[in-house]
C-alpha positions as CSV (number, residue, x, y, z in Angstrom):
1,X,143.2,19.3,34.6
2,X,141.4,19.5,37.9
3,X,143.3,18.8,41.1
4,X,141.9,18.2,44.5
5,X,144.5,18.6,47.2
6,X,144.3,17.9,51.0
7,X,146.9,19.4,53.4
8,X,146.1,19.4,57.1
9,X,149.0,21.4,58.7
10,X,151.1,24.5,58.2
11,X,154.0,22.5,56.7
12,X,151.6,20.9,54.3
13,X,150.2,24.3,53.3
14,X,153.8,25.4,52.4
15,X,154.7,22.3,50.3
16,X,151.3,22.1,48.7
17,X,151.5,25.8,47.6
18,X,154.9,25.2,46.0
19,X,153.5,22.1,44.3
20,X,150.5,24.1,43.0
21,X,152.9,26.7,41.6
22,X,154.8,24.0,39.8
23,X,151.6,22.3,38.5
24,X,150.6,25.6,36.9
25,X,154.0,25.5,35.0
26,X,153.5,22.0,33.6
27,X,149.7,22.4,33.2
28,X,148.6,25.9,32.3
29,X,145.0,24.8,32.6
30,X,145.3,23.6,36.1
31,X,142.3,24.1,38.4
32,X,142.5,23.6,42.2
33,X,140.1,22.8,45.0
34,X,141.7,22.1,48.3
35,X,141.9,21.8,52.1
36,X,144.8,23.8,53.3
37,X,145.9,27.3,54.2
38,X,146.7,30.9,53.2
39,X,149.8,30.0,51.1
40,X,147.7,27.6,49.0
41,X,145.1,30.3,48.7
42,X,147.6,32.6,47.2
43,X,148.1,30.2,44.3
44,X,144.4,30.4,43.4
45,X,141.6,27.9,43.4
46,X,138.9,27.2,46.0
47,X,139.6,26.5,49.6
48,X,137.2,24.1,51.2
49,X,138.5,24.2,54.8
50,X,141.5,25.8,56.5
51,X,143.9,23.5,58.2
52,X,143.5,25.4,61.5
53,X,140.1,23.8,61.8
54,X,141.5,20.3,61.3
55,X,144.6,20.1,63.5
56,X,144.2,17.9,66.6
57,X,147.5,16.9,68.4
58,X,148.0,13.6,70.2
59,X,145.9,10.5,71.0
60,X,143.8,12.0,73.7
61,X,143.0,15.1,71.6
62,X,141.9,13.0,68.6
63,X,139.6,10.9,70.8
64,X,138.0,14.1,72.3
65,X,137.4,15.5,68.8
66,X,136.4,12.3,67.1
67,X,132.9,13.4,66.1
68,X,134.3,16.5,64.3
69,X,137.0,14.4,62.5
70,X,134.4,11.9,61.3
71,X,132.2,14.7,60.1
72,X,135.0,16.2,58.2
73,X,135.8,12.9,56.5
74,X,132.2,12.5,55.4
75,X,132.0,16.0,54.1
76,X,135.3,15.6,52.2
77,X,134.1,12.5,50.3
78,X,130.9,14.3,49.2
79,X,132.9,17.4,48.1
80,X,135.4,15.3,46.0
81,X,132.5,13.4,44.4
82,X,130.9,16.8,43.4
83,X,134.2,18.2,42.0
84,X,135.2,15.1,40.1
85,X,139.0,15.8,40.0
86,X,141.4,14.3,37.5
87,X,143.9,13.8,40.3
88,X,143.5,13.6,44.1
89,X,146.7,14.7,45.9
90,X,147.3,14.0,49.6
91,X,150.0,16.0,51.4
92,X,151.1,14.0,54.5
93,X,148.4,14.2,57.2
94,X,147.9,10.4,57.1
95,X,145.2,9.8,59.7
96,X,142.7,11.8,57.6
97,X,144.2,11.3,54.1
98,X,144.5,7.5,54.2
99,X,140.8,7.2,55.1
100,X,139.9,9.4,52.1
101,X,142.3,7.4,49.9
102,X,140.5,4.1,50.7
103,X,137.2,5.5,49.6
104,X,138.7,7.4,46.6
105,X,140.5,4.3,45.2
106,X,137.2,2.3,45.4
107,X,135.5,5.2,43.5
108,X,138.2,5.1,40.8
109,X,140.1,8.3,41.4
110,X,143.8,8.6,40.6
111,X,145.5,8.9,44.0
112,X,148.8,10.6,44.6
113,X,150.6,10.9,48.0
114,X,153.2,13.7,48.3
115,X,155.4,13.6,51.4
116,X,155.0,10.1,52.7
117,X,153.4,9.3,56.1
118,X,156.2,8.4,58.5
119,X,155.3,4.8,58.7
120,X,159.0,4.0,59.1
121,X,158.6,5.5,62.6
122,X,155.3,4.0,63.6
123,X,152.1,2.3,62.2
124,X,154.2,0.4,59.7
125,X,151.1,-1.7,59.1
126,X,149.8,1.3,57.1
127,X,151.9,-0.1,54.2
128,X,149.0,-2.4,53.3
129,X,146.6,0.5,52.9
130,X,149.2,2.5,51.0
131,X,149.9,-0.3,48.5
132,X,146.2,-0.9,48.1
133,X,145.0,2.7,47.8
134,X,147.8,5.0,46.6
135,X,148.6,4.8,42.9
136,X,151.7,7.1,43.2
137,X,153.9,7.9,46.2
138,X,156.5,10.7,46.2
139,X,159.0,10.6,49.0
140,X,161.3,13.4,50.3
141,X,163.7,11.7,52.6
142,X,166.6,9.6,51.2
143,X,166.1,6.6,53.4
144,X,162.3,6.3,52.5
145,X,163.0,4.9,49.0
146,X,164.8,1.9,50.4
147,X,162.2,1.5,53.1
148,X,159.4,1.2,50.5
149,X,161.1,-0.5,47.7
150,X,163.5,-2.9,49.4
151,X,161.5,-3.7,52.5
152,X,158.0,-3.6,51.1
153,X,158.4,-4.1,47.4
154,X,156.4,-0.9,46.6
155,X,157.9,1.5,44.0
156,X,158.1,5.1,44.9
157,X,159.7,8.3,43.5
158,X,162.4,10.1,45.6
159,X,162.0,13.8,44.6
160,X,164.2,15.5,47.2
161,X,163.1,17.7,50.0
162,X,160.7,20.6,49.1
163,X,162.1,22.7,52.0
164,X,165.2,23.3,49.9
165,X,163.0,24.8,47.2
166,X,161.0,26.9,49.7
167,X,164.2,28.3,51.3
168,X,166.3,28.8,48.1
169,X,163.4,30.6,46.3
170,X,162.9,33.3,48.9
171,X,164.6,36.7,49.0
172,X,167.4,37.3,51.5
173,X,166.3,39.1,54.6
174,X,167.9,42.4,55.4
175,X,168.8,41.9,59.1
176,X,169.0,45.5,60.0
177,X,165.8,46.3,58.3
178,X,164.0,43.4,59.8
179,X,165.1,44.4,63.3
180,X,164.0,48.0,62.8
181,X,160.6,47.0,61.4
182,X,159.9,44.7,64.3
183,X,161.2,47.0,67.1
184,X,164.1,44.7,67.9
185,X,167.5,46.0,69.1
186,X,171.0,45.2,67.9
187,X,171.5,42.1,70.1
188,X,171.7,38.7,68.5
189,X,168.4,36.9,68.1
190,X,167.5,33.6,69.7
191,X,164.5,32.3,67.9
192,X,161.7,30.5,69.7
193,X,159.6,28.1,67.5
194,X,157.0,26.6,69.9
195,X,154.8,25.0,67.3
196,X,151.5,25.8,65.6
197,X,148.8,24.4,67.9
198,X,147.5,26.1,71.0
199,X,148.1,23.3,73.5
200,X,151.6,22.6,72.1
201,X,152.6,26.3,72.1
202,X,151.5,26.7,75.7
203,X,153.5,23.7,76.9
204,X,156.6,24.7,75.0
205,X,156.7,28.4,75.8
206,X,156.3,27.8,79.5
207,X,159.7,26.3,79.6
208,X,161.4,28.2,76.8
209,X,160.6,31.6,78.4
210,X,161.8,30.5,81.8
211,X,165.4,31.0,80.8
212,X,165.3,34.3,78.9
213,X,166.6,36.4,81.9
214,X,169.7,34.2,82.0
215,X,170.8,35.4,78.5
216,X,170.5,39.2,78.6
217,X,173.1,39.6,75.9
218,X,170.6,38.1,73.4
219,X,167.0,39.0,72.6
220,X,164.3,36.2,72.3
221,X,161.9,36.3,69.4
222,X,158.8,34.1,69.4
223,X,157.8,33.0,65.8
224,X,154.1,33.5,65.8
225,X,152.3,30.7,63.9
226,X,150.0,31.7,61.0
227,X,147.3,29.5,62.5
228,X,147.1,31.7,65.6
229,X,146.0,35.2,66.4
230,X,148.4,37.8,68.0
231,X,146.0,38.0,71.0
232,X,146.8,34.4,71.9
233,X,150.5,35.2,72.5
234,X,150.0,38.3,74.7
235,X,150.1,36.5,78.0
236,X,153.6,35.3,77.1
237,X,155.0,38.8,76.5
238,X,154.8,40.1,80.0
239,X,158.4,39.4,80.8
240,X,161.2,41.6,79.5
241,X,163.5,40.5,76.7
242,X,160.7,38.7,74.9
243,X,159.4,39.7,71.5
244,X,156.8,38.4,69.1
245,X,156.9,38.5,65.3
246,X,153.9,37.0,63.6
247,X,153.9,35.0,60.3
248,X,157.6,35.6,59.6
249,X,159.3,32.4,60.7
250,X,161.7,32.3,57.8
251,X,162.7,35.9,58.3
252,X,163.4,35.2,62.0
253,X,165.5,32.2,61.1
254,X,167.4,34.2,58.5
255,X,168.4,36.6,61.3
256,X,168.8,34.2,64.2
257,X,172.0,33.3,66.0
258,X,170.4,30.2,67.7
259,X,167.0,28.7,68.2
260,X,164.9,26.6,70.5
261,X,162.6,24.5,68.3
262,X,159.6,22.2,68.9
263,X,160.1,18.8,67.3
264,X,158.7,18.7,63.8
265,X,159.4,20.1,60.4
266,X,160.7,23.2,62.0
267,X,163.8,21.4,63.2
268,X,164.8,20.7,59.6
269,X,163.9,24.2,58.4
270,X,166.1,25.6,61.2
271,X,169.0,23.4,60.1
272,X,168.6,24.4,56.4
273,X,168.9,28.1,57.5
274,X,172.2,27.0,59.3
275,X,171.0,28.0,62.7
276,X,172.3,26.0,65.7
277,X,169.3,24.6,67.6
278,X,168.0,22.7,70.6
279,X,165.1,20.5,69.8
280,X,162.3,20.4,72.4
281,X,159.3,18.3,73.0
282,X,156.7,18.0,75.7
283,X,153.4,16.5,75.0
284,X,150.2,15.4,76.7
285,X,151.3,12.9,79.4
286,X,149.0,10.1,78.2
287,X,149.7,10.7,74.5
288,X,153.4,10.8,75.1
289,X,153.6,7.5,77.0
290,X,151.4,5.8,74.4
291,X,153.6,7.0,71.6
292,X,156.8,6.0,73.5
293,X,155.6,2.4,73.5
294,X,154.6,2.5,69.8
295,X,157.4,4.5,68.1
296,X,160.7,2.7,67.6
297,X,163.1,5.5,66.7
298,X,166.4,6.6,68.2
299,X,165.6,10.3,67.5
300,X,162.6,12.6,67.2
301,X,164.1,15.4,65.0
302,X,164.3,15.1,61.3
303,X,167.9,16.4,61.4
304,X,169.1,13.5,63.5
305,X,167.0,10.9,61.7
306,X,168.3,11.8,58.3
307,X,171.9,11.9,59.6
308,X,171.4,8.8,61.7
309,X,173.3,10.3,64.6
310,X,173.0,13.2,67.1
311,X,173.6,16.4,65.3
312,X,171.3,18.5,67.4
313,X,170.4,18.0,71.1
314,X,166.9,16.7,71.8
315,X,165.2,17.5,75.1
316,X,162.2,15.3,75.5
317,X,159.4,15.4,78.1
318,X,161.1,15.3,81.5
319,X,164.4,16.4,80.1
320,X,162.8,19.5,78.7
321,X,163.1,21.7,81.8
322,X,164.6,25.1,82.6
323,X,168.0,23.8,84.0
324,X,168.7,21.5,81.1
325,X,167.5,23.9,78.5
326,X,169.8,26.6,79.9
327,X,172.8,24.3,79.7
328,X,172.1,23.2,76.1
329,X,171.4,26.7,74.8
330,X,174.7,27.9,76.3
331,X,176.5,25.1,74.4
332,X,175.2,26.1,71.0
333,X,176.3,29.7,71.6
334,X,179.9,28.6,72.0
335,X,182.0,28.9,68.8
336,X,183.7,25.5,69.1
337,X,180.3,23.8,69.1
338,X,178.8,26.0,66.4
339,X,181.6,25.0,63.9
340,X,180.8,21.3,64.3
341,X,177.1,22.0,63.8
342,X,177.6,24.0,60.6
343,X,179.7,21.2,59.1
344,X,176.9,18.7,59.9
345,X,174.3,21.0,58.5
346,X,176.1,21.1,55.1
347,X,176.4,17.4,55.0
348,X,172.6,17.1,55.8
349,X,171.8,19.3,52.9
350,X,173.8,17.2,50.5
351,X,171.9,14.1,51.6
352,X,168.6,15.7,50.9
353,X,169.5,16.4,47.2
354,X,169.2,19.6,45.4
355,X,166.4,21.9,44.4
356,X,163.5,21.0,42.2
357,X,161.4,18.7,44.4
358,X,158.1,20.5,43.7
359,X,158.6,20.7,39.9
360,X,159.7,17.1,39.7
361,X,156.6,16.0,41.7
362,X,154.3,18.1,39.6
363,X,155.8,16.6,36.4
364,X,155.2,13.1,37.7
365,X,151.6,13.9,38.6
366,X,150.8,15.6,35.3
367,X,152.4,12.9,33.2
368,X,150.6,10.2,35.2
369,X,147.1,11.6,34.4
370,X,147.8,13.1,31.0
């Protein structure tokens, strides 16, 4: 079978690559053409565009790059029509993917959406487009099944969270070896996960790095994003007690004692690695205030949303400053608080289900088109 897959972000690249690996198990003749990243490329097939050329963050940024986005949409439709896939698979990235899905459905393609858009957070009216244009939806958060089926009468498949697969399938990191290979000393590591886009990284690191001199018993390690070059991070390495390790986020989390994490998928990854964290977010002023009026959620991190209570502290916009960050980091370094966090993390993992999300999704897709 021929599969056309569209992933527009680093997390999508990870989950799509695991899905591709599983599709090859259920369909030995699987062929791939895709928009994605390096992890997908490792699975074979033809990459059309890399996600680093697609990512625009926030309302203001999207408007500024509207011509490029519309050009990509037009090109994508032509490329799909030329390839003629048996299944068209969308991995999150709803702004782009739902536009393609509308066209694809009209053209008669079999449409699959893996990792639902977060319409339960905002733009719930997208349910109309999803019911119209998506033949098969695979959700990864436990509350999403009720949201779709009970509230909107739209059947979906809950497959569990693919991050559990991604983390459980990797080899354990040798902490001593990792520190030696990356010129780190023996002090405990505080991981800094500032995001994957340039503007977001800049905003987050400015505050994160402002407190490093207050925790000299620890060493701070920036997790360099695969979408960025090492050169981009060099201005942030001028202070002492700051290190950079590129493209090894999971290794860093395996060795970390605590973490400061930009809101997004990384907050859940950090929790699944059982690392106490402070969740941080500071966006474009205009984009943030527009989002604040649209999004109706009590929390911004996946950890708290899934648990429906505060498990990890969230510092948002004005609250994300040096003084508050220093206080909250100190809290998660204290043993009494860490014990409570670990218990919550184990409960979180139980709610997400076990391993096998990628293979189950691949089986559903293959059976649907077979």
